[in-house]
DRENRO-738669 format. One record per atom (N, C-alpha, C): residue number from 1; atom name; residue in one letter; y, x, z. Coordinates in Angstrom, 3 decimals, always signed. Atoms other than C-alpha are relative to their C-alpha. Layout:
BEGIN
   n atom res       py       px       pz
 NUM   CA   a        Y        X        Z
...
This chain:
BEGIN
   n atom res       py       px       pz
   1    N   m   -1.186   +0.841   +0.000
   1   CA   m   +0.000   +0.000   +0.000
   1    C   m   +1.243   +0.882   +0.000
   2    N   e   -1.209   -0.798   +0.141
   2   CA   e   +3.386   +1.368   -0.995
   2    C   e   +0.983   -0.289   +1.131
   3    N   e   -1.003   +0.168   -1.052
   3   CA   e   +5.927   +1.976   +1.758
   3    C   e   +1.314   -0.450   -0.632
   4    N   r   -1.325   +0.421   +0.442
   4   CA   r   +9.297   +0.281   +1.413
   4    C   r   +1.035   +0.747   +0.839
   5    N   f   -1.032   -0.773   -0.668
   5   CA   f  +12.423   +2.258   +2.263
   5    C   f   +1.347   -0.694   -0.141
   6    N   d   -1.347   +0.562   +0.105
   6   CA   d  +15.897   +0.983   +3.116
   6    C   d   +0.923   +1.047   -0.637
   7    N   e   -0.922   -0.880   +0.719
   7   CA   e  +19.021   +2.595   +1.626
   7    C   e   +0.123   +1.377   +0.653
   8    N   i   -0.119   -1.286   -0.684
   8   CA   i  +19.410   +5.308   +4.270
   8    C   i   -1.271   +0.815   -0.189
   9    N   e   +1.273   -0.703   +0.186
   9   CA   e  +15.722   +6.195   +4.089
   9    C   e   -0.136   +0.535   -1.421
  10    N   q   +0.122   -0.417   +1.397
  10   CA   q  +15.856   +6.354   +0.300
  10    C   q   +0.905   +1.197   -0.283
  11    N   r   -0.925   -1.117   +0.215
  11   CA   r  +18.892   +8.646   +0.344
  11    C   r   -0.509   +1.266   +0.680
  12    N   v   +0.574   -1.159   -0.693
  12   CA   v  +17.262  +10.958   +2.928
  12    C   v   -1.187   +0.531   -0.802
  13    N   k   +1.172   -0.372   +0.801
  13   CA   k  +14.098  +10.954   +0.841
  13    C   k   +0.427   +0.776   -1.248
  14    N   e   -0.502   -0.672   +1.201
  14   CA   e  +16.063  +11.939   -2.279
  14    C   e   +0.490   +1.411   +0.324
  15    N   v   -0.486   -1.321   -0.407
  15   CA   v  +17.732  +14.827   -0.408
  15    C   v   -1.179   +0.942   +0.240
  16    N   i   +1.165   -0.832   -0.302
  16   CA   i  +14.402  +16.144   +0.893
  16    C   i   -0.729   +0.357   -1.296
  17    N   k   +0.668   -0.230   +1.290
  17   CA   k  +12.848  +15.775   -2.567
  17    C   k   +0.738   +1.061   -0.806
  18    N   r   -0.822   -0.932   +0.777
  18   CA   r  +15.732  +17.660   -4.191
  18    C   r   -0.026   +1.412   +0.599
  19    N   v   -0.062   -1.316   -0.649
  19   CA   v  +15.947  +20.482   -1.625
  19    C   v   -1.349   +0.715   -0.045
  20    N   l   +1.326   -0.622   -0.050
  20   CA   l  +12.204  +21.089   -1.310
  20    C   l   -0.721   -0.002   -1.342
  21    N   q   +0.593   +0.122   +1.331
  21   CA   q  +11.461  +20.253   -4.959
  21    C   q   -1.453   -0.472   +0.077
  22    N   v   +1.327   +0.602   -0.147
  22   CA   v   +8.516  +18.035   -4.060
  22    C   v   -0.006   -1.369   -0.670
  23    N   n   +0.146   +1.332   +0.570
  23   CA   n   +7.169  +14.820   -5.552
  23    C   n   +0.330   -1.045   +1.053
  24    N   e   -0.403   +1.079   -0.899
  24   CA   e   +8.609  +11.681   -4.018
  24    C   e   -1.196   -0.666   +0.670
  25    N   e   +1.191   +0.650   -0.539
  25   CA   e   +5.105  +10.275   -3.517
  25    C   e   -0.545   +0.714   +1.236
  26    N   n   +0.493   -0.782   -1.144
  26   CA   n   +4.400  +13.054   -0.994
  26    C   n   +0.804   -0.235   +1.266
  27    N   i   -0.868   +0.195   -1.158
  27   CA   i   +7.216  +11.967   +1.326
  27    C   i   -0.256   -1.378   +0.605
  28    N   k   +0.269   +1.222   -0.772
  28   CA   k   +6.044   +9.368   +3.834
  28    C   k   +0.792   +0.085   +1.299
  29    N   r   -0.781   +0.010   -1.240
  29   CA   r   +7.717   +8.349   +7.087
  29    C   r   -0.468   +1.063   +0.990
  30    N   e   +0.546   -0.926   -0.996
  30   CA   e   +5.408  +10.533   +9.157
  30    C   e   -0.089   +1.447   -0.498
  31    N   t   +0.122   -1.327   +0.587
  31   CA   t   +5.565  +13.553   +6.822
  31    C   t   +0.971   +0.990   +0.638
  32    N   t   -0.868   -1.040   -0.561
  32   CA   t   +6.875  +16.743   +8.414
  32    C   t   +0.535   +0.884   -1.131
  33    N   i   -0.576   -0.933   +0.959
  33   CA   i   +9.089  +19.234   +6.625
  33    C   i   -1.015   +1.107   -0.303
  34    N   a   +1.003   -1.056   +0.173
  34   CA   a   +6.368  +21.862   +7.192
  34    C   a   -1.126   -0.451   -0.931
  35    N   e   +1.057   +0.520   +0.870
  35   CA   e   +3.760  +19.627   +5.504
  35    C   e   +0.428   -0.014   -1.470
  36    N   l   -0.531   -0.012   +1.362
  36   CA   l   +6.022  +19.563   +2.450
  36    C   l   +0.271   +1.415   -0.494
  37    N   g   -0.180   -1.394   +0.392
  37   CA   g   +6.136  +23.360   +2.403
  37    C   g   +1.309   +0.609   +0.456
  38    N   g   -1.289   -0.497   -0.470
  38   CA   g   +9.473  +23.728   +4.144
  38    C   g   -0.117   +0.848   +1.253
  39    N   d   -0.074   -0.826   -1.199
  39   CA   d  +10.380  +26.323   +6.741
  39    C   d   +1.379   -0.202   +0.638
  40    N   s   -1.276   +0.177   -0.697
  40   CA   s  +13.395  +26.791   +9.040
  40    C   s   +1.185   +0.154   -0.955
  41    N   l   -1.066   -0.158   +0.985
  41   CA   l  +15.519  +27.957   +6.110
  41    C   l   +0.145   -1.267   -0.847
  42    N   a   -0.025   +1.251   +0.766
  42   CA   a  +14.578  +24.829   +4.159
  42    C   a   +0.660   -1.107   +0.813
  43    N   v   -0.625   +1.013   -0.863
  43   CA   v  +15.604  +22.688   +7.142
  43    C   v   +1.518   +0.155   -0.038
  44    N   l   -1.443   -0.223   +0.096
  44   CA   l  +19.055  +24.311   +6.998
  44    C   l   +0.555   -0.544   -1.314
  45    N   g   -0.414   +0.546   +1.289
  45   CA   g  +19.283  +23.406   +3.321
  45    C   g   +0.020   -1.518   +0.008
  46    N   i   +0.061   +1.462   -0.121
  46   CA   i  +18.232  +19.832   +4.064
  46    C   i   +1.161   -0.491   +0.851
  47    N   l   -1.094   +0.367   -0.905
  47   CA   l  +20.739  +19.655   +6.915
  47    C   l   +1.335   +0.001   -0.742
  48    N   s   -1.247   -0.114   +0.754
  48   CA   s  +23.588  +20.826   +4.709
  48    C   s   +0.112   -1.103   -1.050
  49    N   a   +0.006   +1.038   +1.034
  49   CA   a  +22.610  +18.437   +1.912
  49    C   a   +0.180   -1.393   +0.599
  50    N   l   -0.174   +1.295   -0.669
  50   CA   l  +22.371  +15.510   +4.360
  50    C   l   +1.448   -0.197   +0.443
  51    N   e   -1.409   +0.093   -0.408
  51   CA   e  +25.837  +16.279   +5.721
  51    C   e   +0.879   -0.358   -1.188
  52    N   q   -0.770   +0.316   +1.199
  52   CA   q  +27.210  +16.206   +2.182
  52    C   q   -0.295   -1.406   -0.510
  53    N   e   +0.406   +1.318   +0.513
  53   CA   e  +25.243  +13.123   +1.139
  53    C   e   +0.637   -1.138   +0.790
  54    N   f   -0.485   +1.084   -0.858
  54   CA   f  +26.406  +11.052   +4.106
  54    C   f   +1.426   +0.241   +0.515
  55    N   d   -1.358   -0.349   -0.417
  55   CA   d  +29.803  +12.757   +4.629
  55    C   d   +0.136   -0.032   +1.522
  56    N   i   +0.024   -0.076   -1.454
  56   CA   i  +29.000  +13.520   +8.261
  56    C   i   -0.188   +1.456   +0.425
  57    N   t   +0.323   -1.291   -0.597
  57   CA   t  +28.689  +16.505  +10.572
  57    C   t   -1.147   -0.231   +0.966
  58    N   i   +1.159   +0.118   -0.888
  58   CA   i  +25.383  +17.004  +12.341
  58    C   i   +0.050   +1.161   +0.988
  59    N   p   -0.063   -1.068   -1.001
  59   CA   p  +25.752  +18.943  +15.613
  59    C   p   -1.352   +0.697   +0.182
  60    N   d   +1.215   -0.795   -0.184
  60   CA   d  +23.236  +21.659  +16.502
  60    C   d   -1.071   -0.742   +0.791
  61    N   d   +0.983   +0.735   -0.807
  61   CA   d  +21.583  +19.458  +19.152
  61    C   d   -0.796   -0.977   -0.855
  62    N   n   +0.677   +0.936   +0.892
  62   CA   n  +20.800  +16.845  +16.515
  62    C   n   -0.781   +0.721   -1.091
  63    N   a   +0.651   -0.750   +1.083
  63   CA   a  +19.922  +19.407  +13.854
  63    C   a   -1.370   +0.501   +0.435
  64    N   r   +1.284   -0.510   -0.501
  64   CA   r  +17.143  +20.821  +16.038
  64    C   r   -1.071   -1.093   +0.054
  65    N   q   +0.944   +1.114   -0.047
  65   CA   q  +15.526  +17.367  +16.091
  65    C   q   -0.640   -0.279   -1.361
  66    N   i   +0.483   +0.297   +1.344
  66   CA   i  +14.981  +17.347  +12.327
  66    C   i   -1.221   +0.854   -0.309
  67    N   e   +1.271   -0.665   +0.289
  67   CA   e  +11.328  +18.219  +11.847
  67    C   e   -0.825   -0.785   -1.010
  68    N   s   +0.762   +0.869   +0.895
  68   CA   s  +10.172  +15.330   +9.672
  68    C   s   +0.952   -0.953   -0.709
  69    N   f   -0.786   +1.016   +0.693
  69   CA   f  +11.354  +12.629   +7.310
  69    C   f   +0.528   -1.027   +1.007
  70    N   a   -0.397   +1.025   -0.974
  70   CA   a  +11.411  +10.086  +10.164
  70    C   a   +1.079   +0.518   +0.955
  71    N   s   -1.001   -0.520   -0.928
  71   CA   s  +13.371  +12.365  +12.511
  71    C   s   +1.336   +0.226   -0.709
  72    N   a   -1.242   -0.155   +0.767
  72   CA   a  +15.915  +13.108   +9.758
  72    C   a   +0.705   -1.348   -0.121
  73    N   v   -0.573   +1.348   +0.109
  73   CA   v  +16.431   +9.369   +9.229
  73    C   v   +0.599   -0.420   +1.335
  74    N   k   -0.479   +0.373   -1.332
  74   CA   k  +16.808   +8.838  +12.987
  74    C   k   +1.320   +0.699   +0.322
  75    N   v   -1.235   -0.750   -0.254
  75   CA   v  +19.452  +11.570  +13.261
  75    C   v   +1.142   -0.554   -0.851
  76    N   i   -1.048   +0.545   +0.882
  76   CA   i  +21.381  +10.201  +10.264
  76    C   i   +0.471   -1.352   +0.509
  77    N   r   -0.390   +1.318   -0.530
  77   CA   r  +21.321   +6.650  +11.651
  77    C   r   +0.874   +0.158   +1.252
  78    N   g   -0.771   -0.227   -1.211
  78   CA   g  +22.573   +7.941  +14.997
  78    C   g   +1.403   +0.498   -0.290
  79    N   r   -1.320   -0.535   +0.360
  79   CA   r  +25.426   +9.919  +13.420
  79    C   r   +0.849   -1.064   -0.674
  80    N   l   -0.765   +1.058   +0.675
  80   CA   l  +26.467   +7.003  +11.203
  80    C   l   +0.469   -1.050   +0.995
  81    N   n   -0.380   +0.969   -1.020
  81   CA   n  +26.476   +4.651  +14.200
  81    C   n   +1.135   +0.535   +0.852
  82    N   l   -1.074   -0.609   -0.781
  82   CA   l  +28.664   +7.083  +16.171
  82    C   l   +1.317   -0.015   -0.753
  83    N   q   -1.228   -0.036   +0.792
  83   CA   q  +31.156   +7.368  +13.337
  83    C   q   +0.531   -1.398   -0.287
  84    N   g   -0.417   +1.366   +0.274
  84   CA   g  +31.239   +3.610  +12.861
  84    C   g   +0.710   -0.668   +1.163
  85    N   t   -0.638   +0.619   -1.186
  85   CA   t  +32.565   +2.957  +16.382
  85    C   t   +1.359   +0.552   +0.250
């Protein structure tokens, strides 16, 4: 069964796909960056691309939480909610 992604999830997925140069089908909610072949340097690239994509700043505390697709989405949602208030 195919997973459905909302707009934020889809945008995060596109960033991860672009930075890591992986097939979109390989990115599931539970997929870790390491499982996609990424290392700590790749996470920095993803972080930078996410900041540009969503026009936000991700503090170091939040950046350290990004280990998977799901955690990246969670951090982005949290940052967007903070900026919306």
